[in-house]
C-alpha positions as CSV (number, residue, x, y, z in Angstrom):
1,X,96.3,99.5,93.8
2,X,94.9,101.0,96.9
3,X,96.0,104.8,96.5
4,X,94.5,104.5,92.7
5,X,91.5,103.4,94.7
6,X,91.3,105.6,97.3
7,X,92.4,108.4,95.3
8,X,89.3,107.3,92.8
9,X,87.1,106.0,95.6
10,X,87.4,107.6,99.2
11,X,87.3,106.1,102.0
12,X,85.9,103.1,103.0
13,X,85.7,99.3,102.0
14,X,88.1,98.4,98.8
15,X,86.3,94.4,99.2
16,X,84.8,91.6,101.5
17,X,86.3,87.9,101.9
18,X,84.3,84.6,102.1
19,X,86.5,82.0,103.5
20,X,83.9,78.4,101.8
21,X,85.0,75.0,102.4
22,X,84.8,74.9,98.0
23,X,85.9,77.7,96.3
24,X,85.0,76.0,93.0
25,X,81.0,75.2,93.9
26,X,80.9,78.6,95.5
27,X,82.4,79.9,91.7
28,X,79.7,77.9,90.1
29,X,77.0,78.7,92.5
30,X,78.0,83.3,91.3
31,X,78.1,82.0,87.6
32,X,74.6,80.3,87.8
33,X,73.0,83.5,89.0
34,X,74.3,85.4,86.1
35,X,77.5,87.2,88.5
36,X,80.9,87.3,86.2
37,X,84.4,85.7,88.1
38,X,87.2,88.0,87.3
39,X,89.5,84.9,85.7
40,X,89.8,81.7,86.7
41,X,91.0,80.1,90.5
42,X,94.0,81.0,91.3
43,X,96.7,79.8,94.1
44,X,96.5,83.2,96.2
45,X,98.4,84.1,100.2
46,X,95.7,81.7,102.0
47,X,94.8,79.0,99.0
48,X,93.1,79.2,96.1
49,X,91.1,82.3,95.5
50,X,88.9,84.1,92.9
51,X,86.6,87.0,92.9
52,X,83.8,88.7,92.0
53,X,83.0,91.5,89.2
54,X,82.3,94.8,92.1
55,X,80.2,95.9,89.1
56,X,77.5,92.6,90.4
57,X,77.8,92.9,93.9
58,X,76.9,96.6,94.9
59,X,80.6,98.4,93.7
60,X,82.2,95.9,96.2
61,X,84.9,93.4,95.3
62,X,84.1,90.7,96.7
63,X,86.7,87.8,97.5
64,X,86.1,84.2,97.5
65,X,89.2,81.5,99.0
66,X,89.9,78.2,100.3
67,X,92.2,78.2,102.6
68,X,95.1,75.3,102.9
69,X,94.7,72.7,105.5
């Protein structure tokens, strides 16, 4: 995945991640502002995760993570 990204875009940010207290609230808030959420909230390496489409965030993939205790 990263090799393809670097080949297409060169060096730079791939994505930015925000740790959130309640991922459901953040996803609903993003949707209410017209941002496209990629897929559903799903398990990730550190807890629940969701992504916003880069087309809506100036070309940067945005990730929300709600860490597990």
